[in-house]
N, C-alpha and C positions, 0 to 999 in steps of 0.2 A: 463228694467233691463236684462242684459245679463247673463242668467243662465249658459252658457258654461264656463264662467270665475269664477264661484262660486263653492266652495266646498259643500259637502252635509250638513256640519254643518252650513255654511253660509246660505244655502237655508232654513234649519230648523229654523234658527233664524229669518229670514224674514217672514216665515209662522207664527211663534209664535207671532211676533209683528204685524201681520196682514197687512204687506205691500205686501205680496203675499198670495194667497190662495193655499191650497193643490191641489184643482181641476185644477186651472190655471197651476200650475207646472206640474202636471201629464199630462195634455193635451199637454204641450210643449214637453215633452219627447216622448209621443206617436206620435206626429207630426214628431219629429226627426227620430223615428224608421221608420215611413212610407216613409220618404224621403230618408233615408240613407241605410236601411237594405237590400234593394234589391241588393245593391252592397256589403255590408260588410257581410251579412249572420250571424250575431251574435246571432239571436234569432231562436229558433225552434218553439216557440209559444208565441204570444202576447195576453195578457189578458186585452184588452182595456175596455170592459164592467165591468169586475170585478174590475179593477184598479180604474175606475172612481167612482164606488160605494164605495170602501174603502176610497177614497179621500173625498167624500162627508160626510161619517160618521165621519172621523177624523176632518174635518173642523167644523162640528157641535160641537164637543167637544172643539175645540179651541175657537169658537165663544161663548161658554158657560163658558169660562175662566177656564177650567179644567187644572190642573197642569200636563203637559205631558213631556215625555223625549225629549232630544234635537233633535232627528231625526224624531219626529212625523210629519206625513204628507209628508215626503220626499220619492219619489219613489225609488225602488230598483229592481234588477232582480236576478234570482237564477239559478245556474248551473243545467243542466237537469239530474243530478244524485242525486239531493236532493229532497226528496219526498214532494209533495204538494197535499193535500187531494182533491180527485175527479178531479184532473187536470193532464193531460198527463205528465208522467215522463219517458222519453224514453232512457236515457243514451246514446244518439247518435247512437242507434242501431235499426236495423229492428226487433231484438228479442223482444224488449219492445215497439215497435211503437204504440201499442194499450193499453198500461198499464196505468190505473188510480189508484194510490194507495188509500187505504181507510183511510189514516192518513197522517199528515204532519210531516216532520222532526222537531226535537226539535229546531234547529236553526231557521227554518221558523216560528214556533210558537212564539219564543221569539222576533223575528223581528216584527211580527204582533202585539204582545202585547205592543211593544214599539212604535206602530203607523206607521209602514212601509206600504207603498203602493206597492204591488207586480205587476210589469209591465209584467213579463213573464218569460219563461224558456230559458236558454242560451245554445248555441251550444257547443259541446265538442268532443274530440276524443272518439270513441266507447268504452264504459265502462271505460273511463279515461285512455285508453291504447294508448299512443302516445304523441308526443311532438310538434305537429304542427296543430292540429284540422283538419287534412286531412283525418283521418280514420272515420269521422262521416258519418253515413247513410244519413244525411241531406245535405251533401256536405261541402266543406271546408269553414271555416271563413277566411276573408281577413283582412290584417293588415291596419288599418286606415291611417298609415303613408305612406304606399305604397301598393296599393291593388294587386300588383303582388307578394306580399310576405306573408308569414304565420304570424299569430299573436302569435305563440307559442301554447303549449298545456300541459295538456289536457284542461285547463280552458281558451282556446283561446277566446271563446265567451264572457266569463266574463270580460276579460281584454279589448277586442276590443269594447265591448258595452260602457265601461267607456271612453275609448280613443276617440270614435266616437260621444260622447255626446248623447248616446242612453240610458244612465242611469247614475245618479250621483255616485252610488256605486253598488257593486254586491257581491254575495257569490260565491266562488269557492271551489274546494277541492284540496288537495295537498298530493300525494302519494310518489312522488320522485322529486318534484319541479314544480308541475302542477299549482300552484299559482304564484310562484316566476319567473319562466322562461317567461310566458306570460306577466307578469308585466314588465320585462326587455325589451321584444320585442316591447311592445306597449307604453312604456313611462309612466306607472302608478305605484302606490304604492300597496304593499300587505304584508300580514303577514301570515306565516305558524306557527300556535300556537304549544305549547308543546302538545305532545300526551296525550290525556285524559282531556285536559282543555276545549274542546268543545265537546259536545255530538255527537256521530256518529249515534244516533238513527235517522233513516230515511235517512241516506246516503247509497245509494246502494253500496255494498261492491265490491272493487277491491282486495286490499290486506289489510286485517283487522288490522294487527299490524302496518300498515304504514299510512293509510288514516286519514286525518284531514280536517275538514271544516275550511275555513278562509275567511277574507274580502279582497276585492280589492276596492281601492278608488282613488280619485284624489290627495290626499296627505296622509301622515302618520297619521295625527290627525283624519281624517275621519275613517281610518282603526282601530285606537285605540278605538274610540267610538263604532264602530260596534262590535268589539271583546268584549268589556265590556258588550254589550247586549247579545251576543250569548254564552258567556263562563259561566262556573259554573257547579256544580254537577247536574247530571241527573240520577235518579234511574233506568231509562229504559235502560241505557247503562252500562254494567258491567265493561267496560274499563274507564268509567268516573271517574276522580279523585275527591275525596270528599273535594273540596275546593270551596270557594265563587267565584263569578265573578271577573275577573282580574281588579284591581284598577289602573288606570293611572293618578290619581290626582297629583302625584309628577313628571310626565314625561314632563311637558311643561314649564320648567323654561328657556329653550333655552340655557342651559349651557352643555358643554362637558368636563369641567375642572375635572381633577383627574381621568377621564376614562382611563383605560389601554386597548389598542386595539392591538391585535396580528394579524400579516399578515403572512399566511403560504407561505414561499418561494417556496415550491414545487407545489403551485397552479399556479405559473407564469412560465410555461414551454411550451414545444412544443404543438401546438394545440390551444393556446390562441391567438386570433386576436390581432394584434398590437394596433389598435384603442381602443379596449376594455381594454387592459393592461394599456394604457396611461391614459384613463379616470378614471380607478379605482385607480391608483397610485396618480393621481391629487386629487381625492376625499380624499385619505389618508392625503394629504398635507393640505386640508381644515380642517380636524379634528385636525391636529397638530396646525394650526393657531388659532383654537378656544379653545385650552387648553388640548386636549387629548394627551396622551403619546402613541407613536407608536413603536411597537417592531416587528422585524422579527423573525420567528422561523420555525422549520420543524414540520409539522403535520404528524405523522406516519400513515401507512396503507392506505394512499389515493388511492394507486393503486388497492386496493381490493374492493373499494366502488361499482364500476359499476358491476363487476361479482357477488358480494354478494347480491346486491340489486336485480338484475334480477333473480337470483336463488330463493330468498325468495319471491319476489313479484309474480313471475309466479307460484310458488308452491301454494301460497295462492289463486291466481286467479283461478287456475285449480280446487281447492276445492270449492270456492265460486260460480263459474259459472256452477257447476254441477247441480244446482237447475233448470236451464233453459233447460227443457227436452221436451217441447211441451205438457205437461200434465196439470200442475197446472194453469199456466197463461203465458202470452206472446205469441210469434209467434208459430203457429202449422202448420206443413207442410200438404198440401193436397195430397201429393204424396205417403203417407205411406199405406202399405197393412197390416202391423202387428205392434205390439208394439215396436219391435226392429227397424223397419223401421222408426217409428214415432220419436224415440229418435235421430237416425242418421240423418234423413232428416231435422228435425226441427233445429238441431244444425248446420248442414252444410249450410242450406239456411238462417238461422237467424243471424249467426255470420259473421263478416267480417274477412279478411285475417289476420290482426294484432292480433285480439282476438284469432283466431285459433292457430296462431303461439305461443302465450304465454300459451295457455292451453296445447298445446303439449309439450312445454318446461317444464312447471310445472309438468305435469304428468310424464315426463321422470325423472326429478330429485327426485321425490318422489317414484319412482318405486323400487321394490325389486332388490337389487344388485347395485343400484346407489345412494340410499339414503345417505349412509355414505360418498360416494365419492364427492357428490355435496351439498345436502341440509344441512347435518350436518356441513360440512366445511363452508358453507355460514353463518350458525348461529354462528360458532366460529369466523369468520371474523367480523361479526356484533359486537360481544362482544369486540373484539380488537379495532374496530373503536370507539365504545362508550368510551372505556378506554382512547383512545388518546384524545378525547374531554375533558373528565373529568380532565386529567392531564393538558391540556391547560388552562382550566378554574380555575385551582388553581393559575395561574399566571396572567391571563388576564380577564377583564370583558366581552369581546366579541372578536369575530374573524371577520376580514374584508376580503372579497374576491369578485371576479366577481360573478354575478348571473349565467351567461351563457358564454361559451367560444367565442361566436360569436354574432353578431346582427342577426335580422330576415333574413332568407334565402328565396329564391324564391319558390313559390308553385310548387310542383313536383320535386324539385331539389334533395331532399334526401329521399323521401318516399320509393324508391325502394332499399335503402341501410339501412336495419335495424340497423346494427352495428354502422354506422355513426350517425343515429338518437339517439341511446342509449348513445353514447359518449357525446352527447349534454347535458346530465344530470350530468356530472362529478362533478360539484360544489354543486349540490343540494341534491343528493340521500343520502349522508352520514348523513345529518341532520335528515331525516326520519328514517334511521336505528338506530340512537341514540335517537330518540324521543324528540329532543330538538327544541326550537323555532328559527325562522329566519325571517328577513324582507328583502324585496327588494324595493329599491327606485331608481328613475332615477338619473344618475350621469354624463351624457354627451351624445354626439352624434358622430357617425363615419363620415367619409369623405362624405358619401352620405346623411347625415342628419338623419340616423336611430338611435333610442334611444338605450342607453346602461344602464344596471342595476348594482347597487351595492348591495351586500348581506352583512348583519350583522347577525352573529350567536351567540347565547347566551346559557348559561346553562338552565336547565329545570326551567320553570316558571319565567324566567327573561325578559318577554315581556316588562314590564315597563321600564327597563334599555335600551333595544334595541330601544324602541320608543323614549325615551329621546334623545339618540344619533342621531337617524334618524331625529327627529324634529329639533335638533340643526343644523344638516347638511342642512335641507331644509330652515331654517331661513337664512342661509348664502349662499344659491345658489337659482337659479330659474329654474332648469331643469324640475321640476315637474309642472311648470306653462306653459311650452311650449305646444302648441296645434298641433295636426297632420296637417301638411300643404298640404300634397298630396291629402287629401280627403276633398272635399267641399260639398258633397251631390250629389247623382245621380252617373252617370258613369264618369270615368276619361276622 
């Protein structure tokens, strides 16, 4: 049985019907990691012994005919900024390279309660700051479609692991597109949930008003099942919305009839790769053929999304990262002679260049004399962006757009140009600013065979409608079934 062609739900069904065992499946993925990850570098830590123990425990329950959830016994992997009790959680940073949290994130607890087997921790841009997974202290992750190219970021390890058959699904986090853009670059599916629908308890903070944990899988149905497990109210997170877990029971009829989909004309402008534009517009035609109504419109305040996002995100990052001072936990410099030296040296040596850049930018926009000129205006722009989405959703059920303006670029090509890297988030950051959900699914390939992603954006808590549309699209296309051809295991 070829597990590389099966979704997580299909694997779970085979385990439940005892045609496969959880131990057998877990060993298969651990073997894939051993064979592939020396090239891909998707994992920062592999939990082989722990994973096999978990698999054995779950298999006993299956053998005893216990009624278990659909994904019981199926392996998964977790981004390295999501806490796992007594297991290294490093956030891709030297600063936390020795940190073992005393608790697990709510999302991890809920996965384990549903019978997940945790394979390990996944590589990421340092503290989730980056769009290519090149800023990681553990080295860059490589794209399984072309190992000379980036997998996207910051959840590059989470997307690459699924694309390289090193995990059937994974958890990532999305602050400005960090689930969706890697999904686009790696040819997999992902969901950025509504802010507050998934607990942030145990997610190491980058920008607290923007961060959300979400799923990455081989298709949208896997992602929906994972999200239904990890969503729901959590009293330990004061930003958690008091709602039950998201219910996708009405999302899989395969129909897109009567759906009204808006396409922002101003998203298709200079800077958008022609192959990406072609693939996304062809995807819109697929929706039209299966009964959706397609409308073009102007989405206002698009030009303010990138500056507003980076002002707000960096301001919150400078505040959140002030806790890493070399005193309480994490990296401590050995070159300090007094307490001031300890603070300065620990932060200078423990943080990478991109994190330092964002801390300085955030401290600047919050400083006396500049707060009103930058941070306050950023918040005002955020309100206008949210208003623009609200007005659009009075007319349309969802918005269709590219996930990213380009396909995956070469490792080292853009890392020295921060502004170019930041502009790669142009289609994703506004979703986080507005606190609304979005999905990314594969919709085609460029001339070199690299994947292209389609983004569907909806109003708050409309994940079931977005999944319904994405599922109908995937029923009528096969882009999500294509496997990375450039990578066959080992070196290219």
